[in-house]
MDTraj code that builds the backbone (N, CA, C; nanometers):
import mdtraj as md
import numpy as np

residues = "MET ILE LYS ARG THR LEU TYR LEU LEU ALA CYS LEU GLY PHE VAL GLN THR VAL ASN VAL ALA ASN GLY LYS GLU PHE LYS TRP GLU ASP GLY PRO HIS ILE GLY VAL VAL GLY ALA GLY ASP THR SER GLY GLU SER PHE ALA TRP GLY TRP GLN ALA GLN TYR ASN HIS ASN GLU TYR TRP SER TRP GLU LEU ALA VAL THR THR HIS ASP ASP GLU ILE ASN THR ALA LEU ASN GLN ALA ALA GLY ILE THR GLY ASP VAL ASP LEU ASP LEU ASN ILE TYR LYS ALA TYR LEU THR GLY ARG VAL ASN LEU LEU GLY TYR ASP PHE PHE THR LEU TYR LEU GLY LEU GLY PHE GLY TYR SER ILE PHE ASP GLU GLU GLY ASN GLU SER LEU ASN ALA ASN LEU GLY ASN ILE VAL ASN SER ASN PHE ASN LEU ARG ASN GLU PHE SER TYR HIS GLY ALA LEU GLY PHE GLU PHE ILE LEU ASP ARG ARG TRP GLU ILE PHE THR GLU PHE HIS TYR ALA VAL LEU GLU THR LYS MET ASP VAL ASN VAL ALA GLN ASP ILE GLY ALA PHE ILE THR ASP SER LYS PHE SER GLN ASP PHE ASP TYR ASP TYR ILE LEU TYR ARG LEU GLY LEU ASN TYR ARG PHE".split()
xyz = np.array([
    [9.2904, 9.2307, 3.5833],
    [9.2569, 9.1865, 3.4831],
    [9.2467, 9.0162, 3.4548],
    [9.3188, 8.9322, 3.4530],
    [9.3600, 8.8225, 3.4780],
    [9.3089, 8.7651, 3.5443],
    [9.3336, 8.7948, 3.6888],
    [9.2736, 8.7175, 3.7687],
    [9.0753, 8.7209, 3.7280],
    [9.0737, 8.8277, 3.6693],
    [8.9339, 8.7856, 3.5955],
    [8.8571, 8.7179, 3.4972],
    [9.0281, 8.6759, 3.4254],
    [8.9382, 8.6344, 3.2560],
    [8.9993, 8.4960, 3.3561],
    [9.0642, 8.4485, 3.4236],
    [9.1255, 8.3481, 3.4785],
    [9.0291, 8.2449, 3.5726],
    [8.8950, 8.3667, 3.6392],
    [8.7443, 8.3246, 3.6463],
    [8.6978, 8.3350, 3.6396],
    [8.6488, 8.4069, 3.4784],
    [8.5882, 8.3822, 3.3439],
    [8.6070, 8.2104, 3.3150],
    [8.7291, 8.1313, 3.2987],
    [8.7242, 8.0291, 3.2373],
    [8.7428, 7.8955, 3.2828],
    [8.7175, 7.9539, 3.4516],
    [8.7081, 7.8475, 3.5499],
    [8.5746, 7.8063, 3.5200],
    [8.4698, 7.9285, 3.5528],
    [8.3405, 7.9369, 3.5368],
    [8.2946, 7.8194, 3.4092],
    [8.3369, 7.8656, 3.2801],
    [8.3182, 7.7749, 3.1969],
    [8.3770, 7.6429, 3.1464],
    [8.4520, 7.6725, 3.2734],
    [8.5239, 7.4842, 3.2393],
    [8.4140, 7.4270, 3.3615],
    [8.2816, 7.4168, 3.4140],
    [8.1961, 7.3692, 3.4656],
    [8.1500, 7.2984, 3.3490],
    [8.0980, 7.3752, 3.2387],
    [8.0100, 7.3258, 3.1735],
    [8.1051, 7.1977, 3.0736],
    [8.2049, 7.1585, 3.0814],
    [8.2830, 7.0833, 2.9747],
    [8.2961, 6.9490, 3.1122],
    [8.3252, 6.9531, 3.2531],
    [8.3291, 6.8673, 3.3640],
    [8.2098, 6.8013, 3.2887],
    [8.0602, 6.9038, 3.3296],
    [7.9633, 6.8275, 3.3370],
    [7.9133, 6.7242, 3.2094],
    [7.9781, 6.7878, 3.1256],
    [7.9328, 6.7242, 2.9695],
    [8.0346, 6.5845, 3.0185],
    [8.1543, 6.5372, 3.0347],
    [8.2188, 6.4203, 3.0447],
    [8.1444, 6.3353, 3.1625],
    [8.0730, 6.3972, 3.2156],
    [8.0798, 6.3130, 3.3572],
    [7.8950, 6.2893, 3.3813],
    [7.8492, 6.3180, 3.2033],
    [7.7237, 6.3037, 3.2563],
    [7.6710, 6.1559, 3.2424],
    [7.5772, 6.0733, 3.3234],
    [7.5323, 5.9966, 3.3010],
    [7.3684, 5.9954, 3.2726],
    [7.3306, 5.9193, 3.3698],
    [7.1403, 5.9566, 3.3148],
    [7.1208, 6.0905, 3.2878],
    [6.9968, 6.0587, 3.2386],
    [6.9120, 6.1905, 3.1858],
    [6.8660, 6.2663, 3.2603],
    [6.9078, 6.4267, 3.2863],
    [6.8207, 6.4717, 3.3681],
    [6.9065, 6.4651, 3.5600],
    [7.0284, 6.3831, 3.5692],
    [7.0891, 6.4032, 3.6570],
    [7.2285, 6.5090, 3.7069],
    [7.2366, 6.5609, 3.5559],
    [7.3527, 6.6398, 3.6579],
    [7.2225, 6.8508, 3.5098],
    [7.2613, 6.9275, 3.5741],
    [7.2511, 7.0616, 3.4590],
    [7.3594, 7.1316, 3.5097],
    [7.3748, 7.2454, 3.4548],
    [7.4175, 7.3652, 3.4921],
    [7.4117, 7.5219, 3.4418],
    [7.4490, 7.5672, 3.4668],
    [7.4268, 7.7153, 3.3927],
    [7.5074, 7.8462, 3.4648],
    [7.4587, 8.0141, 3.4631],
    [7.4981, 8.0897, 3.5263],
    [7.4128, 8.1258, 3.5950],
    [7.4412, 8.2375, 3.6694],
    [7.3772, 8.2777, 3.7786],
    [7.4261, 8.4608, 3.8195],
    [7.3345, 8.5683, 3.8532],
    [7.3929, 8.6859, 3.8724],
    [7.2830, 8.6591, 3.9825],
    [7.3521, 8.8019, 4.1015],
    [7.2545, 8.8534, 4.2345],
    [7.3019, 8.9987, 4.3069],
    [7.2509, 8.9231, 4.4299],
    [7.3033, 9.1131, 4.4605],
    [7.3623, 9.0168, 4.6134],
    [7.4506, 9.1606, 4.6680],
    [7.4857, 9.1385, 4.7481],
    [7.5107, 9.2207, 4.8116],
    [7.4288, 9.1882, 4.9678],
    [7.3850, 9.3222, 5.0858],
    [7.3686, 9.2161, 5.1889],
    [7.3873, 9.3310, 5.3392],
    [7.3257, 9.3529, 5.4394],
    [7.4485, 9.2426, 5.4924],
    [7.4300, 9.2703, 5.6201],
    [7.5351, 9.2273, 5.6913],
    [7.6755, 9.2649, 5.7295],
    [7.7620, 9.2509, 5.6577],
    [7.9120, 9.3185, 5.7144],
    [7.9269, 9.3928, 5.6141],
    [7.8379, 9.3813, 5.4845],
    [7.8983, 9.4580, 5.3429],
    [7.8502, 9.6340, 5.3668],
    [7.9190, 9.6816, 5.2576],
    [7.8896, 9.8372, 5.2408],
    [7.7921, 9.8540, 5.2573],
    [7.7113, 9.8356, 5.1467],
    [7.6006, 9.8288, 5.0989],
    [7.5976, 9.6591, 4.9732],
    [7.5037, 9.7175, 4.9058],
    [7.4792, 9.5990, 4.7747],
    [7.5042, 9.6465, 4.6734],
    [7.5622, 9.4908, 4.6123],
    [7.6751, 9.5320, 4.5407],
    [7.6253, 9.4134, 4.3953],
    [7.6693, 9.4473, 4.3225],
    [7.6220, 9.3164, 4.1548],
    [7.7346, 9.2566, 4.1741],
    [7.6626, 9.0705, 4.1618],
    [7.7410, 8.9329, 4.1805],
    [7.6834, 8.8902, 4.0852],
    [7.7833, 8.7924, 4.0131],
    [7.7826, 8.6769, 3.9045],
    [7.8404, 8.5089, 3.9516],
    [7.8494, 8.4507, 3.8708],
    [7.9018, 8.3016, 3.8817],
    [7.8514, 8.2339, 3.7270],
    [7.8721, 8.0444, 3.8130],
    [7.8610, 7.9851, 3.7375],
    [7.8107, 7.8727, 3.8522],
    [7.7821, 7.7317, 3.8208],
    [7.7008, 7.6452, 3.8887],
    [7.6764, 7.5524, 3.8339],
    [7.7287, 7.4317, 3.8719],
    [7.6628, 7.2263, 3.8191],
    [7.6234, 7.2185, 3.9340],
    [7.5309, 7.1473, 3.8875],
    [7.4550, 7.0872, 4.0109],
    [7.4260, 6.9128, 3.8969],
    [7.4112, 6.8622, 4.0722],
    [7.3872, 6.6480, 4.0310],
    [7.2909, 6.6726, 4.1018],
    [7.2027, 6.5654, 4.1337],
    [7.0205, 6.5655, 4.1357],
    [7.0447, 6.3837, 4.1930],
    [7.0867, 6.3725, 4.2701],
    [7.0687, 6.2408, 4.2749],
    [6.8956, 6.1304, 4.3002],
    [6.8196, 6.1803, 4.3393],
    [6.6930, 6.1518, 4.3010],
    [6.6215, 6.2869, 4.3634],
    [6.4536, 6.2765, 4.3656],
    [6.3707, 6.3529, 4.3562],
    [6.3739, 6.4214, 4.4773],
    [6.4705, 6.3844, 4.6074],
    [6.4556, 6.4675, 4.7013],
    [6.6159, 6.4859, 4.7275],
    [6.7359, 6.4792, 4.7537],
    [6.8435, 6.6012, 4.7224],
    [6.9566, 6.5699, 4.6253],
    [7.0541, 6.6589, 4.6156],
    [7.1359, 6.6704, 4.5154],
    [7.2708, 6.7787, 4.5377],
    [7.3726, 6.7316, 4.4999],
    [7.4372, 6.9229, 4.5415],
    [7.4948, 6.9752, 4.4324],
    [7.5476, 7.1065, 4.4507],
    [7.5405, 7.2095, 4.3911],
    [7.6666, 7.2787, 4.3849],
    [7.7804, 7.3117, 4.2804],
    [7.9024, 7.3704, 4.3653],
    [7.9092, 7.4641, 4.2736],
    [7.9686, 7.5739, 4.2765],
    [7.9446, 7.6805, 4.1984],
    [8.0547, 7.7887, 4.2904],
    [8.0557, 7.8945, 4.1551],
    [8.1689, 8.0174, 4.1963],
    [8.1349, 8.1292, 4.1817],
    [8.0953, 8.2485, 4.2525],
    [8.0731, 8.3096, 4.2066],
    [8.1647, 8.4664, 4.2319],
    [8.1840, 8.5687, 4.2313],
    [8.2659, 8.6738, 4.2748],
    [8.1371, 8.8244, 4.2931],
    [8.2178, 8.8912, 4.3559],
    [8.1466, 9.0748, 4.3901],
    [8.2415, 9.1283, 4.4328],
    [8.2020, 9.2416, 4.3823],
    [8.3020, 9.3520, 4.4683],
    [8.2860, 9.4448, 4.5923],
    [8.2847, 9.4776, 4.6902],
    [8.2789, 9.5436, 4.7703],
    [8.3923, 9.7091, 4.8311],
    [8.3887, 9.7898, 4.9088],
    [8.4708, 9.8535, 4.9507],
    [8.3887, 9.8920, 5.1140],
    [8.4943, 9.8321, 5.1882],
    [8.4613, 9.7684, 5.3514],
    [8.5411, 9.9079, 5.4112],
    [8.4784, 9.9566, 5.5277],
    [8.5714, 10.0191, 5.5815],
    [8.5568, 9.9622, 5.7317],
    [8.6504, 9.9600, 5.7591],
    [8.6794, 9.9306, 5.9048],
    [8.7612, 9.9601, 6.0311],
    [8.7370, 9.9304, 6.1484],
    [8.8437, 10.0053, 6.2768],
    [8.9742, 9.9307, 6.2695],
    [9.0567, 10.0251, 6.3176],
    [9.1710, 9.9582, 6.3276],
    [9.1469, 9.9615, 6.4982],
    [9.1528, 9.7962, 6.6360],
    [9.1212, 9.8316, 6.7350],
    [9.2195, 9.7527, 6.8014],
    [9.2741, 9.6667, 6.7198],
    [9.3506, 9.6210, 6.8360],
    [9.5463, 9.6447, 6.8412],
    [9.5773, 9.7841, 6.8703],
    [9.7122, 9.7679, 6.8600],
    [9.6835, 9.8968, 6.9511],
    [9.7897, 9.9146, 7.0513],
    [9.8056, 9.9611, 7.1378],
    [9.8821, 10.0923, 7.0814],
    [9.7800, 10.2146, 7.0269],
    [9.8539, 10.3515, 7.0145],
    [9.8269, 10.4019, 6.8197],
    [9.7404, 10.3230, 6.7845],
    [9.7226, 10.2634, 6.6474],
    [9.5917, 10.2733, 6.5989],
    [9.4773, 10.4000, 6.5832],
    [9.3322, 10.3974, 6.6242],
    [9.3426, 10.4478, 6.5030],
    [9.2033, 10.4152, 6.4247],
    [9.1984, 10.4690, 6.2925],
    [9.0834, 10.3700, 6.2273],
    [9.0579, 10.4195, 6.0940],
    [8.9908, 10.3678, 5.9834],
    [9.0784, 10.3119, 5.8620],
    [9.0360, 10.2127, 5.8548],
    [9.0607, 10.1332, 5.7128],
    [8.9728, 10.1230, 5.5792],
    [9.0119, 10.1884, 5.5008],
    [8.9072, 10.1524, 5.3739],
    [8.9831, 10.0491, 5.2831],
    [8.8717, 9.9354, 5.2274],
    [8.9313, 9.8417, 5.1420],
    [8.8071, 9.8271, 5.0020],
    [8.8984, 9.8598, 4.8828],
    [8.8224, 9.8064, 4.7983],
    [8.8761, 9.6163, 4.7636],
    [8.7899, 9.6145, 4.7211],
    [8.7987, 9.4270, 4.7276],
    [8.6580, 9.3570, 4.6119],
    [8.7765, 9.2705, 4.5529],
    [8.7018, 9.1932, 4.4580],
    [8.6890, 9.0472, 4.5275],
    [8.6284, 8.9957, 4.5693],
    [8.5662, 8.8461, 4.6456],
    [8.5309, 8.7440, 4.5681],
    [8.6054, 8.6129, 4.5813],
    [8.5812, 8.5082, 4.4765],
    [8.5422, 8.4355, 4.5711],
    [8.4612, 8.3229, 4.5297],
    [8.4117, 8.2852, 4.6108],
    [8.3012, 8.1149, 4.5444],
    [8.4128, 7.9845, 4.5947],
    [8.3569, 7.8561, 4.5680],
    [8.2718, 7.8007, 4.6923],
    [8.1941, 7.6979, 4.6367],
    [8.1296, 7.6474, 4.7339],
    [8.0147, 7.5658, 4.6892],
    [8.0297, 7.4791, 4.8258],
    [7.9476, 7.3429, 4.8002],
    [7.8581, 7.3228, 4.8382],
    [7.7401, 7.2950, 4.8299],
    [7.6079, 7.2973, 4.8729],
    [7.5059, 7.1555, 4.8548],
    [7.5313, 7.1112, 4.9574],
    [7.3820, 7.0221, 4.9510],
    [7.2802, 7.0399, 4.9971],
    [7.1725, 7.0078, 4.8877],
    [6.9774, 7.0249, 4.8964],
    [6.9537, 6.8745, 4.9454],
    [6.8036, 7.0104, 5.0050],
    [6.6988, 6.9058, 5.0379],
    [6.6096, 6.9031, 4.9917],
    [6.4875, 6.8470, 4.9098],
    [6.3790, 6.9231, 4.8394],
    [6.2700, 6.9152, 4.9553],
    [6.1592, 7.0379, 4.9885],
    [6.1192, 7.0418, 5.0513],
    [5.9768, 7.0327, 5.0666],
    [5.9701, 7.0767, 4.8903],
    [5.7947, 7.0512, 4.8645],
    [5.8480, 7.0396, 4.7530],
    [5.7717, 6.9801, 4.6305],
    [5.8142, 6.9603, 4.4837],
    [5.7071, 6.8930, 4.4288],
    [5.6443, 6.9861, 4.2617],
    [5.5751, 6.9270, 4.1693],
    [5.6509, 6.8918, 4.0897],
    [5.5928, 6.8954, 3.9482],
    [5.6147, 6.8771, 3.7976],
    [5.6684, 6.9869, 3.7461],
    [5.6927, 7.0822, 3.7967],
    [5.7376, 7.2597, 3.7581],
    [5.7668, 7.3451, 3.8968],
    [5.7870, 7.2854, 3.9897],
    [5.8221, 7.3567, 4.0882],
    [5.8854, 7.3194, 4.2003],
    [5.9785, 7.3604, 4.2771],
    [6.0971, 7.2902, 4.3943],
    [6.0494, 7.3522, 4.4499],
    [6.0800, 7.3405, 4.6342],
    [6.0965, 7.4216, 4.7065],
    [6.2596, 7.3626, 4.7911],
    [6.3688, 7.4489, 4.8157],
    [6.4830, 7.3824, 4.8652],
    [6.5734, 7.4042, 4.9798],
    [6.5705, 7.3516, 5.0605],
    [6.6772, 7.3552, 5.1779],
    [6.8319, 7.3121, 5.1349],
    [6.9049, 7.4279, 5.1983],
    [7.0192, 7.3814, 5.1767],
    [7.1275, 7.4645, 5.1903],
    [7.2517, 7.3627, 5.2937],
    [7.4176, 7.3423, 5.3716],
    [7.4596, 7.3389, 5.2710],
    [7.5952, 7.4082, 5.3592],
    [7.7048, 7.3801, 5.3001],
    [7.8548, 7.4638, 5.3436],
    [7.9575, 7.4543, 5.2550],
    [8.0650, 7.5489, 5.3056],
    [8.1083, 7.5555, 5.1960],
    [8.1892, 7.6857, 5.1922],
    [8.2590, 7.8064, 5.0633],
    [8.4346, 7.8411, 5.1197],
    [8.4859, 7.8883, 5.0047],
    [8.6418, 7.9334, 5.0277],
    [8.6384, 8.0593, 4.9455],
    [8.6634, 8.1764, 5.0191],
    [8.6759, 8.2739, 4.9878],
    [8.7966, 8.3530, 4.9061],
    [8.8429, 8.3515, 4.8284],
    [8.9596, 8.4802, 4.8011],
    [8.9629, 8.6319, 4.8069],
    [9.0165, 8.6923, 4.8530],
    [8.9904, 8.8351, 4.8712],
    [9.1360, 8.9038, 4.8351],
    [9.0928, 8.9660, 4.7116],
    [9.1577, 9.0650, 4.6134],
    [9.1666, 9.1402, 4.6357],
    [9.2675, 9.2628, 4.7422],
    [9.2328, 9.3951, 4.7973],
    [9.2956, 9.4948, 4.6452],
    [9.2332, 9.5637, 4.6019],
    [9.2715, 9.6334, 4.4580],
    [9.3151, 9.7617, 4.5025],
    [9.2606, 9.8735, 4.6494],
    [9.3599, 9.9583, 4.7104],
    [9.2830, 9.9356, 4.8194],
    [9.3891, 10.0521, 4.8872],
    [9.3460, 10.1023, 5.0082],
    [9.3604, 10.1867, 5.1169],
    [9.3260, 10.2415, 5.2255],
    [9.3376, 10.3675, 5.2735],
    [9.3595, 10.3482, 5.3838],
    [9.4315, 10.4136, 5.5176],
    [9.4255, 10.3925, 5.5860],
    [9.3789, 10.5743, 5.6057],
    [9.3366, 10.5756, 5.7560],
    [9.2391, 10.7240, 5.7569],
    [9.2676, 10.7276, 5.9515],
    [9.3684, 10.7903, 5.9841],
    [9.4450, 10.7258, 6.1376],
    [9.4108, 10.9160, 6.1837],
    [9.3284, 10.9505, 6.3267],
    [9.3112, 11.0442, 6.3676],
    [9.4570, 11.0566, 6.4862],
    [9.5162, 10.9557, 6.4946],
    [9.6452, 11.0748, 6.6548],
    [9.7888, 10.9497, 6.6459],
    [9.7917, 10.8594, 6.4599],
    [9.8682, 10.8852, 6.4415],
    [9.9924, 10.9360, 6.3213],
    [10.1070, 11.0197, 6.3481],
    [10.1084, 11.0987, 6.2839],
    [10.2364, 11.0310, 6.1692],
    [10.2421, 11.0632, 6.0933],
    [10.3908, 11.1000, 5.9674],
    [10.4016, 10.9213, 5.9215],
    [10.2777, 10.8876, 5.9124],
    [10.2644, 10.7322, 5.8300],
    [10.3697, 10.7653, 5.6929],
    [10.4539, 10.6976, 5.6687],
    [10.5018, 10.6463, 5.5180],
    [10.4436, 10.5685, 5.4390],
    [10.3899, 10.4435, 5.4871],
    [10.3568, 10.3166, 5.4707],
    [10.2624, 10.2346, 5.5267],
    [10.1675, 10.1842, 5.4377],
    [10.0569, 10.1012, 5.5252],
    [9.9882, 10.0293, 5.4001],
    [9.9911, 9.8777, 5.4804],
    [9.9849, 9.7822, 5.4131],
    [9.8294, 9.6949, 5.4748],
    [9.7325, 9.6376, 5.4302],
    [9.6379, 9.5881, 5.4625],
    [9.5987, 9.4558, 5.3694],
    [9.6446, 9.3458, 5.4486],
    [9.5823, 9.2467, 5.3348],
    [9.4605, 9.1337, 5.4734],
    [9.3629, 9.1159, 5.3151],
    [9.2264, 8.9465, 5.4534],
    [9.2877, 8.8578, 5.3906],
    [9.2997, 8.7672, 5.4953],
    [9.3476, 8.5925, 5.4524],
    [9.1893, 8.5442, 5.3828],
    [9.3207, 8.4694, 5.2325],
    [9.1545, 8.3384, 5.2623],
    [9.0974, 8.3115, 5.3447],
    [8.9474, 8.2579, 5.2994],
    [8.9558, 8.1368, 5.4365],
    [8.8017, 8.0608, 5.3943],
    [8.8337, 7.9472, 5.4680],
    [8.7002, 7.8951, 5.4806],
    [8.5782, 7.9606, 5.5292],
    [8.4295, 7.9360, 5.4667],
    [8.3691, 7.9758, 5.5684],
    [8.2333, 7.9134, 5.5774],
    [8.1123, 7.8939, 5.6170],
    [7.9723, 7.8375, 5.5800],
    [7.8376, 7.8756, 5.6057],
    [7.7299, 7.8321, 5.4863],
    [7.6483, 7.8624, 5.4567],
    [7.4974, 7.8262, 5.4358],
    [7.3882, 7.8567, 5.4554],
    [7.2615, 7.8483, 5.4298],
    [7.1896, 7.9015, 5.3037],
    [7.1174, 7.8264, 5.2754],
    [7.0260, 7.8894, 5.1325],
    [6.8826, 7.8185, 5.1460],
    [6.7690, 7.9107, 5.1274],
    [6.6459, 7.8962, 5.0439],
    [6.6266, 7.8806, 4.9307],
    [6.5718, 7.8482, 4.8688],
    [6.5130, 7.8502, 4.7180],
    [6.4168, 7.7654, 4.6575],
    [6.3989, 7.7978, 4.5166],
    [6.3028, 7.7906, 4.4295],
    [6.3314, 7.7708, 4.3229],
    [6.2806, 7.6172, 4.2669],
    [6.3833, 7.6285, 4.1300],
    [6.2014, 7.5510, 4.0564],
    [6.2296, 7.6390, 3.9068],
    [6.0703, 7.6523, 3.8431],
    [6.1344, 7.5871, 3.6653],
    [6.0705, 7.4675, 3.6739],
    [6.1072, 7.4592, 3.4967],
    [6.0073, 7.5115, 3.4130],
    [6.1096, 7.5803, 3.2960],
    [6.0482, 7.6073, 3.2130],
    [6.0239, 7.5181, 3.0907],
    [6.0796, 7.3949, 3.0460],
    [6.0465, 7.2958, 2.9203],
    [6.0891, 7.2078, 2.9664],
    [6.1680, 7.0136, 2.8778],
    [6.1788, 6.9973, 2.9392],
    [6.3450, 6.9827, 2.9831],
    [6.3891, 7.1048, 2.9418],
    [6.5550, 7.1196, 2.9115],
    [6.6097, 7.2287, 3.0425],
    [6.5572, 7.3073, 2.9832],
    [6.5727, 7.4516, 3.0759],
    [6.4358, 7.4457, 3.2220],
    [6.5220, 7.5350, 3.3442],
    [6.4954, 7.5669, 3.4657],
    [6.5355, 7.7416, 3.5159],
    [6.4611, 7.7825, 3.5387],
    [6.5760, 7.9167, 3.6492],
    [6.5377, 7.8577, 3.7851],
    [6.5862, 7.9242, 3.8798],
    [6.6052, 7.9485, 3.9817],
    [6.5799, 8.0336, 4.0680],
    [6.5530, 8.1272, 4.1897],
    [6.6186, 8.2019, 4.2547],
    [6.6517, 8.1643, 4.4016],
    [6.7463, 8.2013, 4.4405],
    [6.7634, 8.1975, 4.6081],
    [6.8170, 8.2738, 4.7084],
    [6.8048, 8.2658, 4.8544],
    [6.8168, 8.3349, 4.9261],
    [6.8940, 8.2411, 4.9978],
    [7.1022, 8.3140, 5.0448],
    [7.1625, 8.2103, 5.0260],
    [7.2529, 8.3577, 5.2163],
    [7.2726, 8.3170, 5.2624],
    [7.3050, 8.3649, 5.3873],
    [7.4885, 8.2616, 5.3895],
    [7.5517, 8.3782, 5.4000],
    [7.7140, 8.3164, 5.4517],
    [7.7810, 8.3659, 5.5439],
    [7.8633, 8.3449, 5.6595],
    [7.9012, 8.3061, 5.7596],
    [8.0868, 8.3064, 5.7275],
    [8.0794, 8.3532, 5.7394],
    [8.3207, 8.4069, 5.7104],
    [8.3366, 8.5135, 5.8773],
    [8.4640, 8.4051, 5.9262],
    [8.5861, 8.4803, 5.9802],
    [8.6986, 8.4981, 5.9485],
    [8.7648, 8.5749, 5.8979],
    [8.8894, 8.5597, 5.8911],
    [9.0028, 8.6943, 5.9466],
    [9.0528, 8.6971, 5.9470],
    [9.1917, 8.7950, 5.9967],
    [9.2706, 8.8953, 5.9488],
    [9.2694, 9.0029, 5.9704],
    [9.3253, 9.1337, 5.8741],
    [9.4243, 9.1340, 5.9522],
    [9.5628, 9.1358, 5.8476],
    [9.7103, 9.1525, 5.8987],
    [9.7344, 9.2936, 5.7825],
    [9.7612, 9.3968, 5.9722],
    [9.7600, 9.4964, 5.9357],
    [9.9736, 9.5148, 5.9453],
    [10.0211, 9.6277, 5.8645],
    [10.1721, 9.6742, 5.8263],
    [10.1185, 9.8078, 5.8350],
    [10.2195, 9.8979, 5.9067],
    [10.1955, 10.0769, 5.9408],
    [10.3220, 10.0837, 5.9609],
    [10.4089, 10.1641, 5.8966],
    [10.5344, 10.2146, 5.8277],
    [10.4864, 10.3629, 5.9030],
    [10.6210, 10.4163, 6.0732],
    [10.5931, 10.4926, 6.0656],
    [10.7025, 10.5948, 6.0430],
    [10.7288, 10.7495, 6.0847],
    [10.8808, 10.7846, 6.0112],
    [10.8842, 10.8473, 6.1728],
    [10.9630, 10.8451, 6.2167],
    [10.9600, 10.9115, 6.4076],
    [11.1105, 11.0161, 6.3813],
    [11.1721, 11.0025, 6.2654],
    [11.2331, 11.1477, 6.2861],
    [11.4271, 11.0519, 6.2778],
    [11.4760, 11.0174, 6.3747],
    [11.5668, 10.9461, 6.3198],
    [11.5710, 10.8047, 6.2343],
    [11.4393, 10.7319, 6.3086],
    [11.4396, 10.6020, 6.1950],
    [11.2636, 10.5758, 6.1365],
    [11.2186, 10.4956, 6.0849],
    [11.1607, 10.4104, 6.0420],
    [11.0950, 10.2845, 6.0990],
    [10.9870, 10.3065, 6.1640],
    [10.9357, 10.2051, 6.2486],
    [10.8107, 10.1030, 6.2296],
    [10.8249, 9.9893, 6.2523],
    [10.7404, 9.9139, 6.1127],
    [10.6345, 9.8303, 6.2645],
    [10.5301, 9.8682, 6.2584],
    [10.3850, 9.7929, 6.3102],
    [10.3677, 9.6548, 6.2803],
    [10.3252, 9.5764, 6.3301],
    [10.3320, 9.4675, 6.2119],
    [10.1808, 9.3593, 6.3562],
    [10.0643, 9.3611, 6.3404],
    [9.9813, 9.2640, 6.3856],
    [9.8363, 9.3073, 6.3064],
    [9.7945, 9.1807, 6.3738],
    [9.6440, 9.1280, 6.2413],
    [9.5256, 9.1147, 6.3913],
    [9.4117, 9.1485, 6.2987],
    [9.2628, 9.1692, 6.4423],
    [9.1395, 9.0673, 6.3150],
    [9.0718, 9.0554, 6.4528],
    [8.9408, 8.9629, 6.3717],
    [8.8678, 9.0466, 6.2759],
    [8.8122, 8.9527, 6.1452],
    [8.7478, 9.0266, 6.0506],
    [8.6062, 8.9307, 6.0160],
    [8.5501, 9.0026, 6.0245],
    [8.3941, 8.8899, 5.9828],
    [8.3642, 8.9701, 5.8893],
    [8.3053, 8.9061, 5.7645],
    [8.2660, 8.9368, 5.6412],
    [8.0701, 8.8339, 5.6472],
    [8.0347, 8.8742, 5.7477],
    [7.8815, 8.7730, 5.6726],
    [7.7904, 8.8408, 5.5676],
    [7.7218, 8.7185, 5.4915],
    [7.6798, 8.9121, 5.4314],
    [7.5124, 8.7726, 5.3256],
    [7.4280, 8.8633, 5.2675],
    [7.3425, 8.7849, 5.2086],
    [7.3581, 8.7762, 5.0299],
    [7.3520, 8.6598, 5.0118],
    [7.2727, 8.6668, 4.8068],
    [7.1543, 8.6643, 4.7947],
    [7.1320, 8.7194, 4.7028],
    [7.0146, 8.6869, 4.6103],
    [7.0581, 8.6665, 4.4824],
    [7.0213, 8.5012, 4.4797],
    [7.0636, 8.4640, 4.3220],
    [6.9687, 8.4434, 4.2330],
    [7.0044, 8.4912, 4.1125],
    [6.8836, 8.4073, 4.0355],
    [6.9827, 8.3494, 3.9096],
    [6.8999, 8.2201, 3.8788],
    [7.0237, 8.1067, 3.7692],
    [6.9567, 8.0506, 3.7129],
    [7.0272, 8.0097, 3.6094],
    [6.9471, 7.9956, 3.4922],
    [6.9860, 7.8166, 3.4552],
    [6.9424, 7.6863, 3.4326],
    [6.9921, 7.5429, 3.4250],
    [6.9589, 7.5127, 3.2789],
    [7.0776, 7.4501, 3.2393],
    [7.0342, 7.3822, 3.0764],
    [7.0915, 7.1686, 3.2073],
    [6.9624, 7.1514, 3.1501],
    [6.9577, 6.9792, 3.2513],
    [6.9646, 6.8793, 3.1119],
    [7.0669, 6.8215, 3.1564],
    [7.1459, 6.6670, 3.0878],
    [7.0658, 6.6024, 3.1357],
])
top = md.Topology()
chain = top.add_chain()
for i, resn in enumerate(residues, 1):
    res = top.add_residue(resn, chain, resSeq=i)
    for name in ("N", "CA", "C"):
        top.add_atom(name, md.element.get_by_symbol(name[0]), res)
traj = md.Trajectory(xyz[None], top)
């Protein structure tokens, strides 16, 4: 709950930042977005939401800074430790901040088609986890942690001008992320308890379909 509250405050903070930095009219715009995350390495579709602030250099290109969060339940195999095999279920909250440079490919007075490239930083918050192991018994404790990591992404989207101040956008966003999962398994072998610690690669690529609303300054 505390992390979600801090996240919401960070989103709202974008509004104040944009107001302070506001210069030429319509250079800045910001607002909320919602979306659906799916495909890639996700377990299924999940709801996403966040906030974005955009700076328009000119009619050809712009920058967007955004934050988005979504939940996911991941099942992955333990595959890099001798003698420890099985599956891990992770119940995750993912928080991502990302910067995107955008180039307008096609533009009219009321409609713009753009292409974007950028990078982001994802924070993984494990709400709960469980190890399902087929051939290693007497497990007394297990812990799994995904490392926070940088990612990169591409985007293709459309902006529609509603009136002088308001616009909506829809976007296809593909993110590529490679990180590590740290594993700690404690096993009771009778005389004493042994700890097995190791790390393995964890890929988390996904597609985000975004729908957003911007107020233009």
